[in-house]
Phi, psi and omega in degrees: 000144164246117178053043176076004177265125181287131184223128174290149182302319179299341183251354186297321186296307177306322181292318180288323174304315180296314182296319185263000180300330183250011179250139181287321181265131183246069179246141188229142168248131178252123177238107184261158169301134177297344176281345189294139176291148183297320181297334176283328174291319174300320180295321177296318173300315174302315179298318176299308180301324181288340178271359178099010176285123187284310187230136185233118171261148180249121174271133177260174181293326178292326175290315176304326189274356183078023178264000000 
């Protein structure tokens, strides 16, 4: 999801380019399902970097819960 919008991986790069084209700061946070394979998270990060995202933060369950 990007801002609560479902996005297929094949469209992720284009969607991210649209989101960040008018922003000076290109920072993205990734919150992955705990059941997701590590390689899938890495693929999302690779696509984001290719779309021009400069900084990527990974959110853990503890961060999400405010701990």
